[in-house]
C-alpha positions as CSV (number, residue, x, y, z in Angstrom):
1,X,421.7,216.7,162.1
2,X,418.9,215.2,164.1
3,X,416.9,212.2,163.0
4,X,413.9,212.9,165.2
5,X,410.5,213.8,163.8
6,X,407.2,214.7,165.4
7,X,403.8,213.6,164.3
8,X,401.8,216.6,163.1
9,X,398.6,215.1,164.5
10,X,399.5,213.9,168.0
11,X,403.0,215.4,168.5
12,X,404.8,212.2,169.5
13,X,408.5,212.4,168.8
14,X,410.3,209.4,167.4
15,X,413.3,208.8,165.2
16,X,412.8,208.7,161.4
17,X,413.7,204.9,161.5
18,X,410.9,204.3,164.1
19,X,408.3,206.2,162.1
20,X,409.4,204.3,158.9
21,X,409.3,200.9,160.6
22,X,406.3,201.1,162.8
23,X,404.4,204.3,161.9
24,X,402.9,206.5,164.5
25,X,401.8,204.6,167.6
26,X,398.8,206.9,168.0
27,X,397.7,207.9,164.5
28,X,398.7,205.2,162.1
29,X,395.2,204.0,161.6
30,X,394.0,207.5,160.5
31,X,396.9,207.9,158.1
32,X,396.3,204.4,156.6
33,X,392.6,205.2,156.2
34,X,393.4,208.5,154.5
35,X,395.8,206.8,152.2
36,X,398.9,208.9,153.1
37,X,402.3,207.8,154.3
38,X,403.5,208.4,157.8
39,X,406.4,210.5,156.6
40,X,403.9,213.0,155.0
41,X,402.4,213.5,158.4
42,X,405.5,214.0,160.4
43,X,407.9,217.0,160.6
44,X,411.6,217.3,161.5
45,X,410.8,220.8,162.8
46,X,409.3,221.0,166.2
47,X,409.7,222.9,169.5
48,X,409.7,221.8,173.2
49,X,409.6,218.3,174.5
50,X,407.5,216.8,177.3
51,X,408.0,213.3,178.5
52,X,404.8,211.4,179.4
53,X,405.0,208.3,181.6
54,X,401.3,208.2,182.5
55,X,399.5,210.5,180.1
56,X,396.0,209.6,181.4
57,X,397.0,210.9,184.8
58,X,398.9,214.0,183.8
59,X,397.4,217.5,183.7
60,X,400.2,218.6,181.4
61,X,399.2,215.8,179.0
62,X,395.7,217.0,179.1
63,X,396.9,220.6,178.6
64,X,398.8,219.7,175.4
65,X,396.0,217.3,174.3
66,X,398.0,214.1,174.5
67,X,396.3,212.4,177.4
68,X,394.7,209.7,175.4
69,X,398.0,208.7,173.7
70,X,400.8,206.2,174.5
71,X,403.6,207.2,176.9
72,X,406.5,208.9,175.3
73,X,408.1,212.2,174.3
74,X,405.8,214.8,172.8
75,X,406.5,218.1,171.0
76,X,404.8,221.2,172.2
77,X,404.7,222.7,168.7
78,X,405.1,221.0,165.4
79,X,405.8,222.9,162.2
80,X,403.9,221.9,159.1
81,X,400.4,220.9,158.1
82,X,398.8,217.6,157.7
83,X,397.8,216.5,154.2
84,X,394.2,217.6,153.3
85,X,393.2,213.9,153.1
86,X,393.8,213.6,156.8
87,X,392.5,217.0,158.0
88,X,389.3,216.5,156.1
89,X,388.6,213.3,158.0
90,X,388.9,215.2,161.4
91,X,386.2,217.8,161.9
92,X,387.7,219.0,165.2
93,X,391.4,219.0,164.0
94,X,393.5,221.7,165.7
95,X,397.0,222.2,164.1
96,X,400.0,221.7,166.3
97,X,401.8,224.6,164.7
98,X,400.0,227.2,166.8
99,X,397.6,228.4,164.1
100,X,393.9,227.9,163.9
101,X,392.0,226.4,161.0
102,X,389.2,228.7,159.7
């Protein structure tokens, strides 16, 4: 059984222990502001992995919308939905599960 999880907002993939200890390196401030735990905003179910060494210089990072984030491994698709407390704070939120928000 894998212990990796992906952030439902940015797609970064870390171990459960890393998310528990440090939170999401890209989104933790948003989760804290919304008053939700990091684990509520991550999913063990994701598809595809892309490694980013220099996200700001990568066309692939721009294509999957991770170019402003820290270097690391990112999921292409993350199953699950963010808590409404988080998605309501983000007017331009696009789910990483492949669906669109109406």
